C-alpha positions as CSV (number, residue, x, y, z in Angstrom):
1,M,-122.9,-60.7,192.0
2,S,-121.8,-60.7,188.3
3,E,-118.2,-60.1,187.3
4,K,-117.6,-56.6,185.9
5,P,-116.2,-56.5,182.3
6,Q,-112.5,-55.7,182.1
7,L,-112.0,-52.5,180.3
8,H,-108.2,-52.7,179.8
9,M,-106.2,-55.7,178.7
10,T,-102.9,-56.3,177.1
11,A,-102.5,-57.4,173.4
12,R,-101.2,-60.8,174.6
13,E,-104.4,-61.2,176.7
14,W,-106.6,-60.2,173.9
15,W,-104.9,-62.6,171.5
16,S,-105.2,-65.5,173.9
17,R,-108.9,-64.9,174.4
18,T,-109.9,-64.2,170.7
19,D,-107.4,-66.5,168.8
20,P,-108.5,-70.1,168.5
21,P,-105.7,-72.6,167.7
22,E,-107.0,-73.0,164.1
23,L,-106.5,-69.3,163.4
24,R,-103.0,-69.4,164.8
25,G,-102.1,-72.3,162.4
26,W,-103.4,-70.3,159.4
27,V,-101.5,-67.2,160.3
28,A,-98.3,-69.2,160.7
29,A,-98.8,-70.8,157.3
30,V,-99.4,-67.4,155.7
31,C,-96.2,-66.0,157.3
32,V,-94.2,-69.0,156.0
33,L,-95.7,-68.5,152.5
34,V,-94.9,-64.8,152.5
35,A,-91.3,-65.5,153.6
36,F,-90.7,-68.1,150.9
37,S,-92.3,-65.7,148.3
38,I,-89.9,-62.9,149.4
39,I,-86.9,-65.3,149.2
40,A,-88.0,-66.6,145.8
41,L,-88.5,-63.0,144.6
42,G,-85.0,-62.1,145.9
43,I,-83.5,-65.1,144.1
44,R,-85.3,-64.2,140.9
45,A,-84.2,-60.6,141.2
46,G,-80.7,-61.5,142.0
47,T,-80.5,-63.9,139.0
48,A,-82.0,-61.2,136.7
49,W,-79.7,-58.5,138.1
50,G,-76.6,-60.8,137.5
51,A,-77.7,-61.5,133.9
52,Y,-78.9,-58.0,133.1
53,E,-77.2,-56.0,130.3
54,P,-78.3,-52.4,129.6
55,P,-79.8,-51.9,126.2
56,A,-77.4,-51.2,123.3
57,L,-78.1,-48.0,121.5
58,Y,-76.2,-48.8,118.3
59,D,-75.3,-51.8,116.1
60,Q,-73.0,-54.1,118.0
61,P,-72.0,-57.8,117.1
62,A,-73.2,-59.0,120.5
63,H,-76.6,-57.3,120.4
64,G,-77.3,-57.2,116.6
65,E,-78.6,-54.2,114.7
66,Q,-80.4,-51.4,116.3
67,I,-83.2,-50.3,114.0
68,I,-85.6,-47.4,114.3
69,E,-88.8,-47.7,112.4
70,K,-90.3,-44.6,110.8
71,Q,-93.6,-43.7,112.4
72,S,-95.0,-42.6,109.1
73,S,-93.8,-41.5,105.6
74,D,-93.8,-37.9,106.7
75,S,-92.6,-38.3,110.3
76,K,-89.6,-36.3,111.4
77,V,-86.4,-38.3,112.0
78,A,-85.8,-36.6,115.4
79,D,-89.3,-37.6,116.6
80,D,-88.8,-41.2,115.5
81,V,-85.5,-41.3,117.4
82,S,-87.0,-39.8,120.5
83,R,-89.9,-42.3,120.5
84,W,-87.5,-45.3,119.9
85,Y,-85.2,-44.1,122.7
86,M,-88.0,-43.9,125.2
87,Q,-89.2,-47.4,124.3
88,L,-85.7,-48.8,124.7
89,V,-84.4,-47.0,127.7
90,G,-87.8,-46.6,129.5
91,G,-87.6,-50.2,130.5
92,Q,-84.8,-49.4,132.9
93,T,-87.4,-48.2,135.4
94,G,-88.3,-51.9,136.2
95,L,-87.3,-53.6,139.4
96,L,-85.7,-56.5,137.6
97,V,-83.1,-54.1,136.1
98,A,-79.8,-54.4,137.9
99,P,-79.7,-51.7,140.7
100,Q,-76.7,-49.9,139.2
101,Y,-78.8,-49.3,136.0
102,Q,-82.2,-48.6,137.5
103,L,-83.9,-45.3,136.8
104,S,-86.9,-43.8,138.6
105,S,-87.6,-41.7,135.6
106,V,-86.4,-40.8,132.1
107,K,-87.5,-38.1,129.7
108,V,-86.3,-36.7,126.3
109,A,-86.3,-33.0,127.0
110,D,-85.4,-31.8,123.5
111,T,-84.6,-33.2,120.0
112,K,-82.8,-31.7,117.1
113,Q,-81.7,-32.9,113.6
114,L,-78.1,-31.7,113.0
115,E,-76.4,-30.7,109.8
116,K,-74.8,-33.4,107.7
117,V,-71.0,-33.7,107.9
118,P,-68.7,-33.5,104.8
119,N,-68.2,-36.7,102.8
120,N,-70.9,-38.5,104.8
121,N,-74.5,-39.4,103.7
122,Y,-75.7,-40.3,107.1
123,L,-78.1,-38.4,109.4
124,F,-77.3,-37.0,112.8
125,V,-79.9,-36.5,115.6
126,Q,-79.3,-34.9,119.0
127,L,-81.3,-35.9,122.0
128,D,-81.2,-33.9,125.3
129,I,-82.2,-36.4,128.0
130,M,-83.1,-36.1,131.7
131,M,-82.6,-39.2,133.8
132,R,-83.3,-39.7,137.5
133,P,-81.4,-42.7,138.9
134,R,-83.2,-44.8,141.5
135,F,-80.0,-45.2,143.6
136,A,-77.2,-42.7,144.2
137,S,-74.5,-45.2,143.1
138,V,-76.1,-45.7,139.7
139,T,-73.5,-46.3,136.9
140,S,-72.9,-43.3,134.7
141,L,-75.4,-43.9,131.9
142,A,-73.9,-41.1,129.8
143,E,-70.5,-42.8,129.9
144,Q,-72.0,-46.3,129.3
145,Q,-74.1,-45.1,126.3
146,G,-71.4,-43.0,124.7
147,C,-73.1,-39.7,125.5
148,E,-72.0,-36.5,127.2
149,E,-73.1,-35.7,130.8
150,I,-73.8,-32.0,131.0
151,S,-74.9,-31.8,134.7
152,G,-75.5,-34.1,137.6
153,S,-77.2,-34.1,140.9
154,S,-80.4,-36.0,141.6
155,T,-81.1,-35.7,137.8
156,N,-78.5,-36.8,135.2
157,N,-78.8,-34.5,132.2
158,M,-77.0,-35.7,129.1
159,T,-76.7,-35.1,125.4
160,C,-76.5,-37.9,122.8
161,V,-75.8,-37.6,119.1
162,F,-77.0,-40.6,117.0
163,E,-75.5,-41.4,113.6
164,L,-78.1,-43.0,111.4
165,E,-78.1,-44.8,108.1
166,P,-81.5,-44.1,106.4
167,K,-83.3,-47.1,104.8
168,Q,-86.6,-47.3,103.1
169,N,-88.8,-47.4,106.2
170,E,-86.3,-47.4,109.0
171,Y,-83.0,-46.1,110.2
172,H,-79.9,-48.1,111.4
173,V,-78.2,-46.7,114.4
174,L,-74.5,-46.8,113.5
175,Q,-73.0,-45.1,116.5
176,V,-73.7,-42.8,119.5
177,M,-71.3,-40.0,120.2
178,T,-70.9,-36.8,122.1
179,Y,-71.7,-33.4,120.5
180,S,-68.0,-32.6,120.6
181,D,-67.2,-35.7,118.6
182,Y,-69.9,-34.8,116.1
183,W,-68.6,-31.3,115.8
184,S,-65.1,-32.6,115.1
185,M,-66.6,-34.5,112.2
186,A,-68.7,-31.6,111.0
187,D,-65.9,-29.0,111.1
188,P,-62.7,-31.0,111.6
189,P,-59.4,-29.2,112.3
190,K,-57.3,-29.2,109.1
191,P,-54.0,-31.0,108.8
192,K,-50.9,-29.0,108.2
193,P,-50.2,-28.5,104.4
194,T,-47.1,-30.2,103.0
195,A,-44.8,-29.7,100.0
196,P,-45.0,-31.9,96.9
197,V,-42.9,-35.0,96.9
198,L,-40.8,-35.5,93.8
199,N,-38.5,-38.3,92.6
200,G,-37.0,-36.8,89.5
201,K,-39.9,-35.6,87.4
202,N,-42.4,-38.0,89.0
203,G,-44.2,-37.3,92.2
204,Y,-47.3,-36.4,94.1
205,R,-48.9,-33.7,96.2
206,V,-51.8,-34.1,98.6
207,S,-54.2,-31.6,100.3
208,T,-57.3,-32.1,102.3
209,E,-59.3,-32.1,99.0
210,K,-57.0,-33.8,96.4
211,L,-54.3,-36.4,95.8
212,E,-52.5,-35.4,92.6
213,V,-49.6,-36.8,90.6
214,T,-47.1,-35.2,88.2
215,Y,-44.8,-36.6,85.5
216,D,-43.1,-33.3,84.6
217,A,-41.7,-32.1,88.0
218,G,-44.8,-30.3,89.0
219,K,-45.6,-28.3,85.8
220,T,-48.9,-30.1,85.5
221,W,-50.9,-32.2,87.9
222,V,-53.5,-34.9,87.5
223,A,-56.0,-35.8,90.3
224,V,-56.5,-39.4,91.5
225,P,-60.3,-39.8,91.7
226,D,-61.5,-39.5,95.3
227,G,-57.8,-40.1,96.1
228,V,-57.8,-38.4,99.6
229,Q,-60.7,-40.4,101.0
230,R,-59.7,-43.7,99.3
231,V,-56.0,-43.6,100.0
232,L,-55.6,-41.5,103.2
233,G,-59.0,-42.0,104.8
234,D,-60.9,-39.6,107.0
235,M,-59.2,-36.3,107.6
236,N,-58.4,-35.0,111.1
237,A,-55.9,-32.7,112.7
238,S,-53.3,-35.5,113.1
239,T,-53.6,-36.7,109.5
240,E,-50.2,-36.3,107.8
241,L,-50.6,-35.2,104.2
242,W,-47.8,-37.5,103.1
243,L,-47.3,-41.0,101.9
244,E,-44.7,-43.6,102.8
245,P,-42.4,-44.2,99.9
246,S,-43.2,-47.9,99.9
247,S,-47.0,-47.3,99.5
248,Y,-47.1,-46.0,95.9
249,V,-45.6,-46.3,92.5
250,I,-45.4,-43.3,90.2
251,T,-44.0,-43.7,86.7
252,P,-45.3,-42.6,83.2
253,Q,-45.7,-46.3,82.4
254,F,-47.5,-47.4,85.6
255,T,-48.9,-45.5,88.6
256,A,-50.6,-47.2,91.6
257,F,-51.9,-46.6,95.1
258,V,-53.7,-48.9,97.5
259,G,-57.0,-47.6,98.8
260,T,-60.2,-48.7,100.4
261,E,-63.8,-48.2,99.3
262,R,-67.2,-49.3,100.5
263,N,-68.0,-52.7,99.1
264,S,-71.2,-53.5,97.1
265,D,-72.8,-55.2,100.1
266,G,-72.6,-52.0,102.1
267,D,-71.3,-53.9,105.2
268,G,-67.6,-53.1,105.1
269,D,-64.7,-51.8,103.0
270,D,-62.7,-53.5,100.3
271,A,-59.0,-52.9,99.6
272,E,-58.2,-52.1,96.0
273,L,-55.4,-51.1,93.7
274,I,-56.0,-47.7,92.1
275,Y,-53.9,-47.5,89.0
276,S,-53.2,-45.8,85.6
277,W,-51.3,-46.9,82.5
278,D,-51.4,-43.6,80.8
279,C,-50.1,-40.9,83.1
280,G,-53.4,-40.4,84.9
281,K,-55.6,-39.9,81.9
282,T,-57.5,-43.0,82.8
283,W,-57.8,-44.5,86.3
284,L,-58.8,-48.1,87.0
285,T,-59.4,-50.2,90.1
286,S,-58.7,-53.9,90.9
287,R,-60.1,-55.2,94.2
288,F,-58.2,-57.6,96.5
289,G,-60.8,-58.3,99.2
290,R,-62.0,-57.0,102.6
291,G,-59.6,-54.3,103.9
292,I,-59.2,-51.4,106.2
293,N,-57.4,-48.1,105.9
294,A,-53.8,-48.8,107.3
295,P,-50.2,-48.6,106.0
296,T,-49.8,-50.5,102.7
297,F,-47.0,-51.7,100.6
298,I,-46.5,-51.9,96.8
299,S,-43.6,-53.4,94.9
300,V,-43.1,-53.4,91.1
301,V,-40.0,-55.2,89.9
302,G,-40.0,-56.0,86.2
303,D,-43.3,-57.5,85.4
304,R,-44.0,-58.5,89.0
305,I,-46.3,-56.5,91.3
306,G,-46.8,-57.4,94.9
307,V,-49.1,-55.7,97.5
308,A,-49.5,-56.1,101.2
309,Y,-52.6,-54.6,102.9
310,S,-54.4,-54.8,106.2
311,F,-57.7,-56.7,106.3
312,D,-58.6,-56.3,109.9
313,A,-57.7,-54.7,113.2
314,A,-58.1,-56.1,116.7
315,L,-57.4,-53.7,119.5
316,T,-54.1,-52.1,118.4
317,A,-52.9,-54.8,116.1
318,R,-53.5,-54.9,112.3
319,G,-53.5,-58.2,110.4
320,Y,-52.0,-58.3,106.9
321,V,-52.5,-60.2,103.7
322,M,-50.0,-60.3,100.8
323,V,-51.1,-60.7,97.2
324,A,-49.1,-60.7,93.9
325,S,-49.6,-60.7,90.2
326,T,-47.9,-59.5,87.1
327,L,-48.5,-56.3,85.1
328,T,-49.4,-58.5,82.2
329,Q,-52.1,-60.3,84.1
330,L,-53.4,-57.1,85.6
331,R,-53.8,-55.5,82.2
332,A,-55.5,-58.6,80.8
333,D,-57.9,-59.4,83.7
334,P,-57.8,-57.0,86.5
335,Q,-60.5,-58.6,88.6
336,H,-58.9,-62.1,88.6
337,A,-55.2,-61.2,88.6
338,W,-54.3,-61.6,92.2
339,Q,-52.9,-64.6,94.0
340,K,-52.6,-64.8,97.8
341,I,-49.0,-65.3,98.9
342,P,-48.4,-67.5,102.0
343,Q,-46.5,-65.6,104.7
344,Y,-44.2,-66.7,107.6
345,T,-47.2,-66.9,109.8
346,Q,-50.9,-67.0,108.7
347,Y,-51.7,-63.4,109.4
348,P,-48.7,-61.3,110.5
349,T,-49.6,-58.1,112.3
350,D,-48.3,-54.5,112.1
351,L,-46.0,-55.0,109.1
352,T,-43.5,-52.2,108.4
353,L,-41.9,-53.8,105.3
354,A,-43.2,-55.9,102.4
355,S,-40.9,-55.7,99.4
356,W,-40.2,-57.9,96.3
357,L,-36.7,-58.0,94.9
358,N,-37.6,-60.1,91.8
359,D,-40.2,-62.6,90.6
360,T,-39.7,-65.0,93.5
361,T,-37.9,-63.2,96.3
362,V,-39.8,-61.2,98.9
363,F,-38.9,-59.6,102.3
364,V,-41.4,-59.0,105.1
365,G,-40.6,-57.3,108.3
366,K,-41.8,-55.5,111.4
367,T,-40.1,-54.2,114.6
368,D,-37.3,-56.6,115.5
369,T,-38.4,-59.0,112.8
370,L,-37.3,-59.8,109.3
371,Y,-38.2,-62.7,107.1
372,M,-37.2,-63.7,103.5
373,S,-38.7,-66.1,101.0
374,S,-37.0,-67.0,97.7
375,D,-39.8,-69.2,96.4
376,T,-42.8,-66.9,96.3
377,G,-43.8,-67.5,99.9
378,A,-43.7,-71.3,99.9
379,T,-41.0,-71.3,102.6
380,W,-39.6,-68.5,104.8
381,Q,-36.3,-67.9,106.5
382,K,-35.9,-65.7,109.5
383,I,-33.0,-63.2,109.2
384,A,-31.6,-61.1,112.0
385,V,-32.3,-57.4,111.6
386,P,-28.8,-56.0,110.8
387,Q,-27.1,-53.5,113.2
388,E,-24.7,-50.7,112.6
389,P,-21.4,-51.7,114.2
390,G,-20.3,-49.8,117.3
391,L,-23.4,-47.6,117.5
392,E,-24.9,-49.2,120.7
393,K,-21.6,-48.7,122.6
394,K,-21.4,-45.1,121.4
395,L,-25.0,-44.2,122.3
396,G,-25.7,-46.5,125.2
397,F,-28.7,-47.9,123.4
398,Y,-29.5,-49.1,119.8
399,P,-32.2,-47.1,118.0
400,F,-32.6,-48.9,114.7
401,D,-35.0,-51.9,115.0
402,T,-37.7,-51.5,112.4
403,P,-37.1,-52.5,108.7
404,T,-39.0,-50.2,106.5
405,R,-38.2,-50.6,102.8
406,M,-35.9,-52.2,100.2
407,W,-34.9,-51.0,96.8
408,Q,-32.4,-51.5,94.0
409,E,-30.0,-48.9,92.9
410,N,-27.1,-49.3,90.4
411,G,-27.5,-53.0,90.4
412,K,-27.3,-53.3,94.2
413,Y,-30.1,-54.0,96.8
414,Y,-30.5,-51.8,99.9
415,L,-32.4,-52.1,103.1
416,A,-33.5,-49.2,105.3
417,V,-34.0,-49.8,109.0
418,G,-35.8,-47.1,111.0
419,Q,-36.7,-46.5,114.6
420,G,-40.4,-47.3,114.7
421,S,-43.0,-45.3,116.6
422,D,-40.6,-44.4,119.5
423,A,-38.0,-42.7,117.4
424,D,-35.7,-40.4,119.4
425,Y,-32.3,-40.6,117.7
426,A,-31.8,-37.5,115.6
427,R,-29.2,-35.3,114.0
428,D,-29.7,-31.7,113.3
429,G,-33.3,-32.1,114.2
430,K,-33.9,-34.9,111.8
431,I,-34.9,-38.5,112.7
432,M,-32.3,-40.9,111.3
433,E,-32.4,-44.3,109.7
434,S,-29.6,-46.7,108.9
435,V,-29.0,-48.1,105.4
436,F,-27.5,-51.6,104.6
437,S,-26.5,-53.2,101.3
438,Y,-27.8,-56.7,100.7
439,N,-25.8,-59.7,99.3
440,A,-28.3,-62.2,97.9
441,S,-25.7,-64.9,97.5
442,D,-25.4,-65.4,101.3
443,N,-28.3,-63.3,102.7
444,S,-25.9,-60.9,104.4
445,F,-26.1,-57.2,105.1
446,T,-23.3,-54.6,105.2
447,F,-23.7,-51.2,106.9
448,V,-23.5,-48.4,104.4
449,K,-24.6,-45.1,106.1
450,E,-27.0,-43.2,108.3
451,Q,-29.4,-40.8,106.6
452,P,-32.5,-38.8,107.5
453,E,-35.6,-41.0,107.2
454,P,-38.2,-39.9,104.6
455,A,-40.6,-37.4,106.1
456,A,-43.1,-34.8,105.1
457,T,-41.8,-31.3,104.3
458,S,-44.0,-28.3,105.4
459,A,-45.4,-26.3,102.5
460,G,-44.2,-22.7,102.2
């Protein structure tokens, strides 16, 4: 009697009957191979994630220039920007992108070319973007890219405004900003108007449109060409329409300001002297070198002229260069007149004083610091910032720590010491400074008086 076939069996029983030893070996090998592949893929992904940097949307030293090619001679700039953005950011949907930057989808919902801003030849394009992050903990791409997040749930909607420098067949992306930042550039709040500043018959007045000088106590005014942009820089609500007394010279014989202007290479600004020999009828320029808009210092003593200007800024510190010449050299050869003056350190930062007393003697200072050279910068001597006797005991603190300017009056030299950026010592609502006379024979200072520090006066 034959054995009846077994209709029901366990998986283990089926495997033992149908799986020869050779097949088991192949299956084991495949499993090991798959495991190693998964491990290798994980290592590769981990390495890629650790080294991953999200794409830069604008020119940065670490990433180079961001260039948008024109699709055609008649293509719209907004369409070119949209296409470039999708090519650049669309790659963040890949699995080798670090998880905190991975997207499951990205879409440009709308494009718009915005109006140009005053005193600016660049183009502005707005993109409204919809992004869906792959993971809930994704980094805020709006914040990372300099854009503005306008809503957020499973989809991150954001608005980016791109500032573009047009070239022949391309655009350079200069920066990315929020629409609010663009609007503040397009229609910036106006600074408060200030009254003219006069020293006898000579002086200046400045508005958001013009920097002007006078030599007859304000009866007539002469404009400095592009003076506001070159001397004061970009206007905003916090711009003070006023100049520090140490930053200009105004006399009928010689008038001068320090300004900045885009250099011929188009890759930065140059610092320059803007000056006139004939009461503003003719204005000339003499360039020093690379510079930025920052507090500047001019001294004219006899035939000597000295200038200190900022050439660079790192974080919150500004580095300074000092140059000098003579008015005779400046008149004869303005483009080769300047000599660099060695300072007490190679590039001092955040100067508040740079003043020449004669052909060879110059003082340089900043908060809690004062140096003097009597040999045109060849050697420097550190001098203690003078203090008003008894004031610290009277107030419980000492406010005057920042030398600001030196001048000569009736044959004597004087030094003003102010309170710096944290000024809080005032009388009758006016911030005060202390004045000291200077004795050149022994480099000593003697307290003379307190007085209100120079400040802008509201117009009206």
